[in-house]
VEXVOSE-131271 format. One record per residue (C-alpha): residue number from 1; residue in three letters; x, y, z. Coordinates in nm, 3 decimals, always signed. Each point is the difference from the previous one (the first is absolute). Last residue first. Layout:
<recs>
zavo / zake / east / north / up
NUM / Ala / X / Y / Z .
...
</recs>
This chain:
<recs>
zavo / zake / east / north / up
485 / Gly / -0.399 / -1.228 / +5.091 .
484 / Ala / +0.021 / +0.056 / -0.372 .
483 / Thr / -0.137 / +0.331 / -0.119 .
482 / Gly / -0.363 / +0.044 / -0.109 .
481 / Ala / -0.047 / +0.349 / +0.139 .
480 / Gly / -0.334 / -0.098 / +0.150 .
479 / Pro / +0.057 / +0.148 / +0.343 .
478 / Gly / +0.293 / +0.236 / +0.055 .
477 / Phe / +0.335 / -0.031 / -0.177 .
476 / Ala / +0.206 / +0.088 / +0.306 .
475 / Gly / -0.231 / -0.194 / +0.232 .
474 / Pro / +0.283 / -0.078 / +0.241 .
473 / His / +0.334 / +0.156 / -0.098 .
472 / Val / +0.271 / -0.200 / +0.182 .
471 / Gln / -0.202 / -0.317 / +0.063 .
470 / Glu / -0.195 / +0.028 / -0.324 .
469 / Arg / +0.318 / +0.049 / -0.202 .
468 / Thr / +0.163 / -0.295 / +0.176 .
467 / Ala / -0.294 / -0.230 / -0.076 .
466 / Ala / -0.002 / +0.127 / -0.359 .
465 / Tyr / +0.369 / -0.084 / -0.051 .
464 / Gln / -0.036 / -0.353 / +0.141 .
463 / Gln / -0.310 / -0.053 / -0.213 .
462 / Arg / +0.182 / +0.132 / -0.306 .
461 / Val / +0.286 / -0.243 / +0.051 .
460 / Ala / -0.248 / -0.285 / +0.048 .
459 / Ala / -0.184 / +0.092 / -0.321 .
458 / Gly / +0.330 / +0.005 / -0.188 .
457 / Val / +0.081 / -0.350 / +0.122 .
456 / Ala / -0.347 / -0.122 / -0.101 .
455 / Thr / +0.052 / +0.139 / -0.350 .
454 / Asp / +0.347 / -0.155 / -0.028 .
453 / Glu / -0.124 / -0.303 / -0.196 .
452 / Gly / -0.026 / +0.199 / -0.319 .
451 / Pro / +0.027 / +0.376 / +0.047 .
450 / Glu / +0.078 / +0.044 / -0.373 .
449 / Phe / +0.267 / +0.227 / -0.147 .
448 / Val / -0.009 / +0.147 / -0.352 .
447 / Gln / +0.288 / +0.187 / -0.164 .
446 / Ala / -0.108 / +0.262 / -0.251 .
445 / Ala / -0.016 / +0.127 / -0.357 .
444 / Ala / -0.274 / +0.263 / -0.006 .
443 / Gly / -0.316 / -0.079 / -0.190 .
442 / Gln / -0.028 / +0.008 / -0.380 .
441 / Trp / -0.231 / +0.276 / -0.117 .
440 / Ala / -0.369 / -0.067 / -0.036 .
439 / Pro / -0.125 / +0.340 / -0.113 .
438 / Pro / -0.260 / +0.141 / +0.239 .
437 / Gln / -0.362 / -0.121 / -0.008 .
436 / Gln / -0.304 / +0.217 / +0.077 .
435 / Pro / +0.073 / +0.280 / -0.249 .
434 / Ser / +0.020 / -0.275 / -0.264 .
433 / His / +0.298 / +0.007 / -0.231 .
432 / Thr / +0.043 / +0.029 / -0.379 .
431 / Gly / -0.229 / +0.301 / -0.052 .
430 / Arg / +0.283 / +0.241 / -0.077 .
429 / Ala / -0.068 / +0.221 / +0.303 .
428 / Val / -0.051 / -0.310 / +0.215 .
427 / Gly / +0.334 / -0.141 / -0.114 .
426 / Leu / +0.180 / +0.327 / +0.069 .
425 / Ala / -0.155 / +0.023 / +0.347 .
424 / Trp / +0.109 / -0.356 / +0.079 .
423 / Ala / +0.350 / +0.048 / -0.139 .
422 / Ala / +0.038 / +0.315 / +0.213 .
421 / Gln / -0.117 / -0.192 / +0.309 .
420 / Arg / +0.264 / -0.265 / -0.074 .
419 / Ala / +0.262 / +0.275 / -0.024 .
418 / Ala / -0.102 / +0.140 / +0.339 .
417 / Gly / +0.016 / -0.348 / +0.151 .
416 / Leu / +0.347 / -0.050 / -0.147 .
415 / Ala / +0.114 / +0.331 / +0.148 .
414 / Thr / -0.125 / -0.105 / +0.345 .
413 / Tyr / +0.134 / -0.353 / -0.045 .
412 / Asp / +0.355 / +0.130 / -0.023 .
411 / Ala / +0.167 / -0.340 / +0.004 .
410 / Pro / +0.146 / -0.246 / +0.252 .
409 / Gln / -0.107 / -0.360 / -0.079 .
408 / Pro / -0.317 / -0.076 / +0.188 .
407 / Val / +0.003 / -0.188 / +0.333 .
406 / Val / -0.323 / -0.200 / +0.020 .
405 / Val / -0.117 / -0.156 / +0.327 .
404 / Gln / -0.272 / -0.266 / +0.015 .
403 / Ala / -0.204 / +0.043 / +0.314 .
402 / Gly / -0.004 / -0.056 / +0.375 .
401 / Phe / +0.166 / +0.335 / +0.061 .
400 / Val / +0.235 / -0.144 / +0.262 .
399 / Ser / +0.049 / -0.323 / -0.199 .
398 / Pro / +0.072 / +0.172 / -0.330 .
397 / Ala / +0.214 / +0.277 / +0.159 .
396 / Leu / +0.255 / -0.211 / +0.188 .
395 / Ala / +0.229 / -0.141 / -0.272 .
394 / Gln / -0.025 / +0.295 / -0.237 .
393 / Val / +0.067 / +0.248 / +0.278 .
392 / Ala / +0.293 / -0.206 / +0.130 .
391 / Pro / +0.145 / -0.033 / -0.352 .
390 / Leu / +0.005 / +0.382 / -0.046 .
389 / Glu / -0.133 / +0.105 / -0.342 .
388 / Ala / -0.316 / +0.153 / +0.149 .
387 / Ala / +0.230 / +0.235 / +0.194 .
386 / Ala / +0.063 / +0.195 / -0.323 .
385 / Gly / -0.365 / +0.099 / -0.021 .
384 / Leu / -0.319 / -0.171 / -0.115 .
383 / Leu / -0.166 / -0.323 / +0.115 .
382 / Phe / -0.308 / -0.114 / -0.193 .
381 / Val / -0.242 / -0.206 / +0.212 .
380 / Arg / -0.250 / -0.255 / -0.136 .
379 / Arg / -0.331 / -0.122 / +0.138 .
378 / Val / -0.117 / +0.315 / +0.178 .
377 / Glu / -0.374 / +0.074 / +0.003 .
376 / Val / -0.120 / +0.332 / +0.143 .
375 / Gly / -0.306 / -0.043 / +0.223 .
374 / Arg / +0.070 / +0.273 / +0.257 .
373 / Gly / +0.185 / -0.239 / +0.232 .
372 / Arg / +0.217 / -0.104 / -0.292 .
371 / Leu / +0.119 / +0.358 / -0.033 .
370 / Val / +0.085 / +0.027 / +0.371 .
369 / Asp / +0.154 / -0.347 / -0.036 .
368 / Met / +0.251 / +0.140 / -0.248 .
367 / Ala / +0.111 / +0.256 / +0.257 .
366 / Asp / +0.050 / -0.276 / +0.257 .
365 / Ala / +0.194 / -0.191 / -0.268 .
364 / Leu / +0.220 / +0.308 / -0.035 .
363 / Ser / +0.072 / -0.010 / +0.374 .
362 / Cys / +0.061 / -0.375 / -0.025 .
361 / Leu / +0.250 / +0.059 / -0.281 .
360 / Met / +0.199 / +0.261 / +0.194 .
359 / Gly / -0.009 / -0.203 / +0.321 .
358 / Glu / +0.104 / -0.321 / -0.175 .
357 / Phe / +0.293 / +0.173 / -0.167 .
356 / Ala / +0.112 / +0.164 / +0.324 .
355 / Ala / -0.056 / -0.320 / +0.198 .
354 / Arg / +0.228 / -0.179 / -0.248 .
353 / Ala / +0.287 / +0.237 / +0.072 .
352 / Leu / -0.064 / -0.019 / +0.374 .
351 / His / +0.014 / -0.380 / -0.015 .
350 / Glu / +0.319 / +0.001 / -0.210 .
349 / Pro / +0.177 / +0.236 / +0.238 .
348 / Lys / -0.053 / -0.222 / +0.306 .
347 / Met / -0.183 / +0.080 / +0.321 .
346 / Ser / -0.271 / -0.263 / -0.047 .
345 / Glu / +0.164 / -0.266 / +0.217 .
344 / Arg / +0.053 / +0.238 / +0.293 .
343 / Arg / -0.352 / +0.125 / -0.019 .
342 / Leu / -0.141 / +0.315 / -0.157 .
341 / Gly / -0.357 / -0.057 / -0.114 .
340 / Thr / -0.087 / +0.361 / -0.075 .
339 / Leu / +0.134 / +0.280 / -0.221 .
338 / Thr / -0.219 / +0.310 / -0.028 .
337 / Gly / +0.011 / +0.297 / -0.237 .
336 / Ala / -0.118 / +0.340 / +0.115 .
335 / Thr / -0.341 / +0.164 / +0.050 .
334 / His / -0.112 / +0.355 / -0.076 .
333 / Pro / -0.196 / -0.049 / -0.322 .
332 / Leu / -0.168 / -0.329 / +0.097 .
331 / Arg / -0.276 / -0.039 / -0.258 .
330 / Pro / +0.038 / -0.365 / -0.100 .
329 / Thr / +0.096 / +0.056 / -0.276 .
328 / Arg / +0.145 / +0.354 / +0.023 .
327 / Glu / +0.288 / -0.084 / +0.230 .
326 / Gly / +0.251 / +0.178 / +0.218 .
325 / Glu / +0.335 / +0.044 / -0.171 .
324 / Leu / +0.148 / -0.326 / +0.132 .
323 / Tyr / -0.324 / -0.198 / -0.003 .
322 / Pro / +0.177 / -0.324 / -0.094 .
321 / Leu / -0.168 / -0.233 / +0.251 .
320 / Phe / +0.280 / -0.255 / +0.033 .
319 / Val / -0.076 / -0.342 / +0.145 .
318 / Leu / +0.275 / -0.233 / +0.124 .
317 / Gly / -0.124 / -0.351 / +0.086 .
316 / Ser / +0.284 / -0.194 / -0.164 .
315 / Ser / -0.041 / +0.215 / -0.313 .
314 / Gly / -0.357 / -0.125 / -0.060 .
313 / Pro / +0.108 / -0.200 / -0.303 .
312 / Thr / +0.367 / -0.109 / +0.036 .
311 / Ser / +0.328 / +0.193 / -0.006 .
310 / Lys / +0.281 / -0.035 / -0.255 .
309 / Leu / -0.226 / +0.168 / -0.257 .
308 / Ala / +0.018 / +0.322 / +0.198 .
307 / Leu / +0.380 / +0.019 / -0.037 .
306 / Glu / -0.021 / -0.020 / -0.380 .
305 / Ser / -0.264 / +0.272 / -0.002 .
304 / Leu / +0.208 / +0.223 / +0.226 .
303 / Asp / +0.298 / -0.053 / -0.232 .
302 / Gly / -0.207 / +0.107 / -0.298 .
301 / Leu / -0.136 / +0.293 / +0.200 .
300 / Asp / +0.349 / +0.147 / +0.030 .
299 / Ala / +0.329 / -0.026 / +0.189 .
298 / Thr / -0.139 / -0.152 / +0.317 .
297 / Gly / +0.078 / +0.184 / +0.323 .
296 / Leu / -0.286 / -0.159 / +0.193 .
295 / Leu / -0.155 / +0.332 / +0.097 .
294 / Glu / +0.062 / +0.145 / -0.346 .
293 / Ala / -0.164 / -0.300 / -0.166 .
292 / Thr / -0.294 / +0.025 / +0.240 .
291 / Gly / -0.052 / +0.366 / -0.088 .
290 / Arg / +0.021 / -0.082 / -0.369 .
289 / Leu / -0.258 / -0.276 / +0.033 .
288 / Ala / -0.242 / +0.220 / +0.193 .
287 / Arg / +0.051 / +0.280 / -0.256 .
286 / Val / -0.105 / -0.258 / -0.261 .
285 / Ala / -0.361 / +0.014 / +0.122 .
284 / Asn / -0.130 / +0.259 / +0.244 .
283 / Leu / -0.257 / +0.274 / -0.046 .
282 / Thr / -0.269 / -0.237 / -0.127 .
281 / His / -0.250 / +0.088 / -0.270 .
280 / Val / -0.328 / -0.161 / -0.106 .
279 / Val / -0.124 / +0.046 / -0.357 .
278 / Pro / -0.334 / -0.061 / -0.172 .
277 / Leu / +0.035 / -0.008 / -0.380 .
276 / His / -0.332 / +0.009 / -0.184 .
275 / Met / -0.108 / -0.101 / -0.350 .
274 / Gly / -0.052 / +0.218 / -0.308 .
273 / Thr / +0.342 / -0.083 / -0.145 .
272 / Ala / +0.236 / +0.264 / +0.145 .
271 / Asp / -0.086 / -0.066 / +0.365 .
270 / Ala / -0.231 / +0.176 / +0.245 .
269 / Phe / +0.145 / +0.058 / +0.344 .
268 / Ser / -0.169 / -0.085 / +0.329 .
267 / Thr / +0.261 / +0.076 / +0.267 .
266 / Ile / -0.045 / -0.265 / +0.267 .
265 / Leu / +0.090 / +0.061 / +0.364 .
264 / Gly / -0.288 / +0.247 / +0.040 .
263 / Ser / -0.167 / -0.213 / +0.266 .
262 / Pro / -0.338 / +0.044 / -0.172 .
261 / Asp / +0.129 / -0.175 / -0.314 .
260 / Ser / -0.216 / +0.030 / -0.310 .
259 / Val / +0.159 / -0.194 / -0.284 .
258 / Ala / -0.077 / +0.105 / -0.356 .
257 / Glu / -0.107 / -0.288 / -0.221 .
256 / His / +0.146 / -0.276 / -0.217 .
255 / His / +0.329 / -0.024 / +0.187 .
254 / Val / +0.366 / +0.013 / -0.099 .
253 / Ala / +0.231 / -0.013 / +0.299 .
252 / Met / +0.241 / +0.232 / +0.178 .
251 / Val / +0.243 / -0.068 / +0.282 .
250 / Ser / +0.248 / +0.265 / +0.103 .
249 / Gly / +0.333 / +0.022 / +0.175 .
248 / Ser / +0.240 / +0.250 / +0.152 .
247 / Ala / +0.374 / -0.004 / -0.069 .
246 / Gly / -0.117 / -0.160 / -0.324 .
245 / Leu / -0.155 / -0.341 / -0.050 .
244 / Ser / -0.313 / +0.040 / -0.211 .
243 / Val / -0.254 / -0.280 / +0.030 .
242 / Val / -0.230 / -0.034 / -0.301 .
241 / Ala / -0.316 / -0.208 / +0.042 .
240 / Asp / -0.168 / -0.209 / -0.269 .
239 / Gly / -0.344 / -0.161 / +0.027 .
238 / Val / -0.151 / +0.235 / -0.257 .
237 / Gly / +0.265 / +0.103 / -0.248 .
236 / Val / +0.368 / +0.091 / -0.024 .
235 / Gly / +0.155 / +0.080 / -0.337 .
234 / Leu / +0.326 / +0.133 / +0.140 .
233 / Gly / -0.030 / +0.310 / -0.217 .
232 / Phe / -0.355 / +0.059 / +0.122 .
231 / Ala / +0.111 / -0.024 / +0.363 .
230 / Ala / +0.289 / +0.238 / -0.073 .
229 / Ala / -0.233 / +0.245 / -0.173 .
228 / Met / -0.236 / +0.005 / +0.297 .
227 / Thr / +0.279 / +0.071 / +0.247 .
226 / Glu / +0.159 / +0.262 / -0.229 .
225 / Gly / -0.317 / +0.204 / -0.038 .
224 / Thr / -0.191 / +0.006 / -0.329 .
223 / Gly / +0.006 / +0.105 / -0.365 .
222 / Ala / -0.314 / +0.063 / -0.206 .
221 / Ser / +0.170 / -0.081 / -0.330 .
220 / Ile / +0.182 / +0.252 / -0.219 .
219 / Leu / -0.030 / -0.055 / -0.376 .
218 / Leu / +0.282 / +0.150 / -0.207 .
217 / Gly / -0.142 / +0.172 / -0.310 .
216 / Glu / +0.253 / +0.284 / -0.029 .
215 / Pro / -0.256 / +0.248 / +0.134 .
214 / Thr / -0.016 / -0.221 / +0.310 .
213 / Thr / -0.292 / -0.235 / +0.052 .
212 / Gly / -0.229 / -0.016 / +0.300 .
211 / Ala / -0.051 / -0.142 / +0.348 .
210 / Ala / -0.077 / -0.337 / -0.157 .
209 / Asp / -0.241 / -0.235 / +0.171 .
208 / Ala / +0.080 / -0.365 / +0.074 .
207 / Pro / +0.004 / +0.029 / +0.380 .
206 / Gly / -0.285 / +0.255 / +0.025 .
205 / Leu / +0.070 / +0.370 / +0.033 .
204 / Val / -0.057 / +0.221 / +0.306 .
203 / Asp / -0.037 / +0.367 / -0.094 .
202 / Pro / +0.251 / +0.220 / +0.182 .
201 / Leu / -0.101 / +0.204 / +0.307 .
200 / Ala / -0.093 / +0.370 / +0.022 .
199 / Ala / +0.024 / +0.149 / +0.347 .
198 / Gln / -0.263 / +0.070 / +0.266 .
197 / His / +0.082 / +0.205 / +0.308 .
196 / Gly / +0.160 / -0.039 / +0.342 .
195 / Leu / +0.268 / -0.237 / -0.125 .
194 / Ala / -0.070 / -0.304 / +0.220 .
193 / Leu / -0.374 / +0.020 / +0.063 .
192 / Glu / -0.048 / +0.139 / -0.351 .
191 / Val / +0.177 / -0.300 / -0.151 .
190 / Leu / -0.206 / -0.223 / +0.229 .
189 / Asp / -0.322 / +0.160 / -0.123 .
188 / Pro / +0.111 / -0.066 / -0.357 .
187 / Arg / -0.030 / -0.377 / +0.066 .
186 / Tyr / +0.094 / -0.140 / -0.338 .
185 / Ser / -0.164 / -0.304 / -0.155 .
184 / Glu / +0.061 / -0.369 / -0.067 .
183 / Thr / -0.254 / -0.093 / +0.272 .
182 / Arg / +0.221 / -0.270 / +0.157 .
181 / Ala / +0.335 / +0.139 / -0.121 .
180 / Ser / -0.088 / +0.329 / +0.170 .
179 / Trp / +0.182 / +0.319 / -0.096 .
178 / Tyr / +0.106 / +0.258 / +0.264 .
177 / Gly / +0.289 / -0.174 / +0.172 .
176 / Thr / +0.220 / +0.039 / -0.308 .
175 / Gly / +0.103 / -0.363 / -0.043 .
174 / Ser / -0.316 / -0.114 / -0.179 .
173 / Ala / +0.054 / +0.267 / -0.265 .
172 / Ala / +0.326 / -0.165 / -0.108 .
171 / Gly / -0.173 / -0.330 / -0.068 .
170 / Arg / -0.319 / +0.156 / -0.139 .
169 / Asp / +0.189 / +0.186 / -0.270 .
168 / Thr / +0.094 / +0.365 / -0.044 .
167 / Thr / -0.102 / +0.269 / -0.244 .
166 / Arg / +0.025 / +0.372 / -0.071 .
165 / Arg / -0.209 / +0.156 / -0.277 .
164 / Ala / +0.099 / +0.346 / -0.123 .
163 / Pro / +0.305 / -0.146 / -0.173 .
162 / Arg / +0.356 / +0.044 / +0.137 .
161 / Gly / +0.191 / -0.124 / -0.307 .
160 / Leu / -0.093 / -0.368 / +0.021 .
159 / Leu / +0.336 / -0.089 / +0.154 .
158 / Gln / -0.052 / +0.270 / +0.264 .
157 / Trp / -0.343 / -0.130 / +0.102 .
156 / Val / +0.133 / -0.357 / +0.019 .
155 / Leu / +0.285 / +0.121 / +0.221 .
154 / Trp / -0.236 / +0.194 / +0.230 .
153 / Asp / -0.237 / -0.293 / +0.049 .
152 / His / +0.293 / -0.234 / +0.072 .
151 / Pro / +0.140 / +0.243 / +0.259 .
150 / Gln / -0.336 / +0.053 / +0.176 .
149 / Leu / -0.226 / +0.293 / -0.078 .
148 / Val / -0.191 / +0.265 / +0.197 .
147 / Leu / -0.166 / +0.298 / -0.169 .
146 / Ala / -0.099 / +0.348 / +0.126 .
145 / Thr / +0.266 / +0.057 / +0.266 .
144 / Arg / +0.039 / +0.376 / +0.057 .
143 / His / -0.167 / -0.013 / +0.345 .
142 / Ala / +0.218 / -0.295 / +0.103 .
141 / Ser / +0.314 / +0.190 / -0.098 .
140 / Glu / -0.115 / +0.298 / +0.210 .
139 / Pro / -0.093 / -0.228 / +0.289 .
138 / Glu / +0.351 / -0.152 / +0.016 .
137 / Thr / +0.018 / -0.185 / +0.333 .
136 / Arg / -0.360 / -0.102 / +0.075 .
135 / Ala / -0.142 / -0.016 / -0.352 .
134 / Leu / +0.313 / -0.172 / -0.132 .
133 / Trp / -0.007 / -0.257 / +0.281 .
132 / Arg / -0.367 / -0.074 / -0.075 .
131 / Leu / +0.083 / -0.045 / -0.369 .
130 / Lys / +0.288 / -0.231 / +0.093 .
129 / Ala / -0.240 / -0.206 / +0.212 .
128 / Val / -0.240 / -0.044 / -0.294 .
127 / Leu / +0.293 / -0.082 / -0.225 .
126 / Arg / +0.100 / -0.295 / +0.218 .
125 / Ser / +0.355 / -0.024 / +0.136 .
124 / Ser / -0.084 / +0.113 / +0.354 .
123 / Gln / -0.255 / -0.280 / +0.029 .
122 / Pro / -0.376 / +0.041 / -0.038 .
121 / Val / -0.212 / -0.314 / +0.055 .
120 / Ser / -0.098 / -0.206 / -0.302 .
119 / Gly / -0.304 / -0.135 / -0.184 .
118 / Val / -0.140 / +0.339 / -0.102 .
117 / Ala / -0.300 / +0.076 / +0.221 .
116 / Glu / -0.032 / -0.323 / +0.199 .
115 / Ala / +0.367 / -0.010 / +0.092 .
114 / Trp / -0.014 / +0.373 / +0.080 .
113 / Ala / -0.294 / -0.041 / +0.239 .
112 / His / +0.163 / -0.301 / +0.167 .
111 / Arg / +0.319 / +0.195 / +0.064 .
110 / Gly / -0.175 / +0.279 / +0.191 .
109 / Gly / -0.278 / +0.255 / -0.027 .
108 / Leu / +0.077 / +0.202 / -0.312 .
107 / Ala / +0.193 / +0.273 / +0.184 .
106 / Asp / +0.182 / -0.248 / +0.224 .
105 / Ile / +0.159 / -0.186 / -0.292 .
104 / Leu / +0.072 / +0.332 / -0.171 .
103 / Asp / +0.188 / +0.134 / +0.301 .
102 / Ala / +0.208 / -0.319 / +0.021 .
101 / Ala / +0.096 / +0.039 / -0.365 .
100 / Ala / +0.092 / +0.366 / +0.054 .
99 / Val / +0.221 / -0.097 / +0.294 .
98 / Gln / +0.185 / -0.250 / -0.220 .
97 / Ala / +0.023 / +0.244 / -0.293 .
96 / Arg / +0.372 / +0.071 / +0.038 .
95 / Lys / +0.093 / -0.358 / -0.089 .
94 / Asp / +0.104 / +0.067 / -0.362 .
93 / Asn / +0.107 / -0.333 / -0.154 .
92 / Gly / -0.277 / +0.014 / -0.259 .
91 / Ile / +0.083 / +0.319 / -0.183 .
90 / Leu / -0.111 / +0.362 / +0.033 .
89 / Ala / +0.020 / +0.190 / -0.327 .
88 / Ala / +0.162 / +0.344 / +0.013 .
87 / Arg / -0.245 / +0.290 / +0.027 .
86 / Val / -0.308 / +0.138 / -0.172 .
85 / Pro / +0.095 / -0.175 / -0.324 .
84 / Asn / -0.152 / +0.168 / -0.307 .
83 / Gly / -0.324 / -0.123 / -0.155 .
82 / Gln / -0.151 / +0.347 / -0.044 .
81 / Arg / -0.247 / -0.053 / +0.285 .
80 / Asp / +0.283 / -0.099 / +0.236 .
79 / Leu / +0.163 / -0.342 / +0.017 .
78 / Thr / +0.086 / -0.229 / +0.292 .
77 / Val / +0.208 / -0.311 / -0.075 .
76 / Met / -0.016 / -0.265 / +0.272 .
75 / Gly / +0.202 / -0.321 / +0.023 .
74 / Asp / -0.158 / -0.293 / +0.182 .
73 / Gln / +0.089 / -0.249 / -0.273 .
72 / Gln / +0.310 / -0.007 / -0.214 .
71 / Ala / -0.071 / -0.028 / -0.369 .
70 / Ala / -0.138 / -0.222 / -0.273 .
69 / Val / -0.041 / +0.134 / -0.351 .
68 / Gly / -0.108 / -0.209 / -0.298 .
67 / Ile / +0.120 / +0.067 / -0.354 .
66 / Ala / -0.146 / -0.075 / -0.340 .
65 / Gln / +0.126 / -0.028 / -0.357 .
64 / Val / +0.375 / -0.033 / +0.056 .
63 / Gly / +0.196 / -0.003 / -0.329 .
62 / Glu / +0.291 / +0.196 / +0.145 .
61 / Leu / -0.044 / +0.033 / +0.376 .
60 / Leu / +0.364 / -0.075 / +0.088 .
59 / Gly / +0.132 / +0.234 / -0.269 .
58 / Gly / +0.309 / +0.094 / +0.198 .
57 / Ser / -0.185 / +0.158 / +0.289 .
56 / Ala / -0.294 / -0.156 / +0.186 .
55 / Ala / +0.167 / -0.008 / +0.342 .
54 / Glu / +0.134 / +0.355 / -0.045 .
53 / Gly / -0.337 / +0.142 / -0.102 .
52 / Leu / -0.172 / -0.183 / +0.284 .
51 / Ser / +0.249 / +0.143 / +0.250 .
50 / Leu / -0.063 / +0.351 / -0.127 .
49 / Leu / -0.376 / -0.059 / +0.018 .
48 / Trp / +0.021 / -0.123 / +0.358 .
47 / Val / +0.228 / +0.292 / +0.084 .
46 / Gln / -0.277 / +0.235 / -0.116 .
45 / Pro / -0.209 / -0.109 / +0.297 .
44 / Asp / +0.216 / +0.222 / +0.227 .
43 / Val / +0.059 / -0.211 / +0.309 .
42 / Glu / -0.093 / -0.007 / +0.367 .
41 / Val / +0.074 / -0.274 / +0.255 .
40 / Ala / +0.366 / -0.025 / -0.097 .
39 / Lys / +0.198 / -0.289 / +0.144 .
38 / Pro / +0.125 / -0.128 / -0.337 .
37 / Asp / +0.112 / +0.357 / -0.087 .
36 / Val / -0.120 / +0.071 / -0.352 .
35 / Pro / +0.119 / -0.044 / -0.360 .
34 / His / -0.226 / -0.303 / -0.057 .
33 / Gln / +0.215 / -0.290 / -0.118 .
32 / Ala / -0.031 / -0.121 / -0.357 .
31 / Tyr / -0.080 / -0.333 / -0.165 .
30 / Gly / -0.086 / -0.137 / -0.342 .
29 / Gln / -0.098 / -0.342 / -0.130 .
28 / Arg / -0.050 / -0.167 / -0.337 .
27 / Leu / -0.180 / -0.301 / -0.148 .
26 / Val / -0.170 / -0.153 / +0.305 .
25 / Ala / -0.232 / -0.284 / -0.102 .
24 / Gly / -0.357 / +0.085 / +0.102 .
23 / Thr / -0.140 / -0.250 / -0.250 .
22 / Asp / -0.243 / +0.196 / -0.218 .
21 / Ala / +0.106 / +0.361 / +0.067 .
20 / Asp / +0.371 / -0.076 / -0.041 .
19 / Cys / +0.159 / +0.203 / +0.275 .
18 / Val / +0.194 / +0.321 / +0.063 .
17 / Val / +0.098 / +0.046 / +0.364 .
16 / Val / +0.059 / +0.339 / +0.162 .
15 / Arg / +0.146 / +0.063 / +0.344 .
14 / Thr / -0.008 / +0.332 / +0.181 .
13 / Phe / +0.179 / +0.045 / +0.329 .
12 / Gly / -0.015 / +0.101 / +0.367 .
11 / Ser / -0.364 / +0.015 / +0.105 .
10 / Ser / -0.111 / -0.226 / -0.285 .
9 / Ser / -0.099 / +0.102 / -0.349 .
8 / Asp / -0.056 / -0.340 / -0.161 .
7 / Leu / -0.084 / +0.046 / -0.369 .
6 / Gly / -0.132 / -0.276 / -0.222 .
5 / Ala / +0.041 / -0.010 / -0.375 .
4 / Val / -0.191 / -0.159 / -0.286 .
3 / Ile / +0.093 / -0.160 / -0.333 .
2 / Gly / -0.233 / -0.142 / -0.259 .
1 / Met / -0.290 / -0.237 / -0.058 .
</recs>
């Protein structure tokens, strides 16, 4: 059918992949760093365009017929009535809106009210909290704000030549804190609650819709947020969960309907296909492994993994609750990590190393059970992140999660998802694809690990972990959370 491109404009870089529209085979790639301080919480949006220009230089987009744009989530671009930036864009790692988020929770009547309204509870990263922060700290900027966009919305608008119509997609919209994945509609009253007045918001496109066509004839698809694009690039479907192993962790799963979670632990995103993508976050994942490695004096996580595999399931009775930075799931923001079960026979490096891996995976399994407790099916688990390559993770994860574990080959699945969306929009525009069925690209190359006969062993490890969690933090998940123990 042709050639398409996918753009991943992350917080620190831009990556472009050019793919065969029929098969998804990668033909060319480009990359450029954003010319900004990695720790910056504000950025001139123009740097995203400069980075895109560098990444796509050298004729990279020659012959491309459609492009999809995925970008960092939780960024906020405020524009005045003429379409000019009111101030620098706020990006996702900005924590200054923590007080604003708490104010918004109280203003609407609590966490349950927000979960019912839009499927998520305000966090400092959410656009709705950033708007509240702007109104409280920069009232003049807030007063001048007439339109609010996210990074992917802004990039699509720029690529199309700044048309009168601004667009977004349901995936990105679901992360704003003022669009409901359940009703598929904005809550303008929440924008006014946060900003102090109404502001224009982009039209929400469907998954296979095109945002427009450039004067040169290049079709631009709806675009989406990086989380949704990555899930689409991986090719996950109903019954699949994706566990991301970064310093912190997350568990997301594809589901056929929006999930209403009164506890507020679940963020109810929409995905890039017309389905839903509920997500549960933890504050601690690989940071627990790195802390343990430093404590034991091991050279790196590879050595820690090797040491852990010298121990046995249950770590000789050691249990590590890895809540080193407080925890978000369960909601224990001011707690610390806990190590229990110290006996003379358990005080060996290999047992502590294994307890760290078991604690990290059990904590993520707790998060997964929050989803299962709301009716989300999990039959297969995709593990992402460099730590997914560690032998100890691959050996323990299937039994702890009680599911088949897939470790995909490293790739930029966000850019691939954006390219797949572009192929879908191009096919619909040409009448060769259904708006209900995306192109069937080949799935990610991966290693597959089965729980096999270790399922009972994993259940015992989780039971030991859950008993300790309940002893140290009784009722942490509250009634009906669906977690083991």
